[in-house]
N, C-alpha and C positions, 0 to 999 in steps of 0.2 A: 206336888209338893209342891209347896211354896217355899224359895228360896232362905225364907224366914226364921222357917223352922229349924229346932235346935233337938234332929234325931240323936237316940242315941245309937254311938258308933262301936257298943260294946258287940264284939262278933255274934252273933247268933246261932242259935241254934240249929244243926245240921247238921245229916246222916254223912257225914263224909269229913269230920272233925278237925278242926285245923285249917279250912280255907278261908271262911270269914279270917279269921286272924292274919293267914297269908294275907290277902289283895288286901286289909291296913296297915300293915307291913307298907309291902310295894307303891301305895299309896302315900302315905307318910313319907316315906325316903323319898318318893318325888318331888312332895311338895318341897323338901329341904333344898332344891336344886331349882327349885321357880319354874315359872310358866318359860312357854316359847320350847315345849321338848320336842326331841323327833319321836313317834311311837319306838316304843320300846315292846319288847317279847320276852317271858317269864317259862324256865322250863319250872311245874311244883316236883321235888321232890318229896318219898319220904325220907326224914331227918333220920331216921332208924338205918334205913337200907343203906343210906348215903355211910352213915359213920360207919358202919361195918365195910362198907368197901372201898370207902377213903379215912382209915380211922386215925392218922393226924389232920384232920380237919374237924375233928368231936370239942378239941379249946373252943374252938371260933365261934360254934354253933351252941342255939341255946336250946331248948326245952320244945319247943313246939311242934306238931307233929309234921308242918309239912316244911320244907327248906323252897326259897325261889330263886333260882337264880338264873340270872340276865344270861341272853343269848345276843351274840353277835351275827353282822352279817346281810342285817338287812337293809335295803335299799332304800333311803330317805329318799327318792325321787316316784318310787310308789308306795301306792296308795297298802296300807296296810291292810287293811279289808283283802285285794286282791293277790298279797305274798299269803296269807295264810290257808287261803286253798291249794298251794303246794306245800306245805308244811305237816309235816305226820312227825313221829316221836320214838321216841326207843320204849323198850316195856318197863328199863329201869324211871321213868318219867309219869306218874302219877298224875295230874294235871297241866293246865296250860292256863295262862293269864294274860292276855294283850293289851297295854297299856294306851291311849292317845290320846290326843288334846283337837277337840271342836266345836265348831261354831255354830249353835242349833238358835230353831229360829221359835216363834209362838206356836204350837199349832192353828189358830185362827190365819194366818202367815202365808203358811206351805204351800195353800194352794195357787199363790202368786207368782210364789218359784219357778225359773224357765226350766224348762228339762232337758239341758243341753247341761254335762255334768261342769265347763268353764263356766256358762255365764251364770251355774247357778251358787256357784261356789262367790263368786265375784259380787252376785247378790247376795248372799248372808251376809259376808265380808262387813259389807256397805251397809247393811238394815240398823238403823236405830233400835231397836228392839231386840238388835242379837244377845248373843248369853256365851261366852266361852266359857266350856267345860274341859275337864280332863276328867280318861271314865276308864277305868282298868275293868276289864271282866275276867273272871276265871272260870275253868269248869274241868270235873273229873273225869276220871274214865266208870266212875261209877252213876256220870249223872248230875251229879250236884254240881251247884251254881252259886253265886255270888255276887255281884258290883259293887262297887264305889262312884262316886259323882262328887267333883268339888269345883264348885263356881269359882270364875276367876270376880265376877261381883261380892261372893261370899267367899272368900279364903280363910276360912277359919279348919279345924278341926271339928271342934261341937259341929257347922255345917255342914258335914258329907254326908252325905246322901248315899243310905247303904240296901242292901235286898237282892236276893235268887236273881228277880228276871229284869233287871229297871232299863238293859237295854238287848232285849231280845234276837233282833239280828247279827250283833258284833259275835251274842254269848253263842248261837248256830253257828257262825266259822271259829271259833274256836275248836267248843267243841267237836265238828269235823275234825281234826286235827290229829284228835283223840283216837280217829275212827280207826279198827283194825283191820278194816276191809282192802283187800292188799289194791283195787281199784283208786282208792285212795293215798296210796303210802306211794308217791313220786317221787321224794324229797326224805331226805332227814335234814333236820340243823344238827350244829355241831353237837356231841353230845356235851352235857355236860358237866365239867372237871370242875369245876370248883365257884362255893358261890358265890355273887358280892352281892352283901349288904349293907 
């Protein structure tokens, strides 16, 4: 898709109501803070259940079905993708959203990228055709997924690209954090106590 297009950024119909809305809320909140941000991770909890458990939050929450709650404790020196492999969630968490900034290259350049990760990062960051992009990728326990991508070169809300499977590799890692299989549950993140909006 060309970054010059103006896609509809309203939430698409989804079998998991509210996921697209939550992703766009996270992306626009991040956009307000500008670029060059560290990776961030969000628990997506059902708003009704959160209010039932924490009635004092009712006045601060909207009527969206899902509420994003930012998690603390990510190691900024480690890639988010690596940290996601060691994260699982309590049952009160309905979904998960990851936010990262990345440098991407055109497909016709990818064959020239060095195999070593350090060299690859340097190559990408110096390439004249590089694009900086902010990605929000989210999934739920029911298998729904949604993504939002904002190019730094087209930093307007109306230019945000959206869809259910724009970054399949990251979505796979996000979805795995919601896997209930015991072998995939080495670590639990901090219990989401209060939404950070």
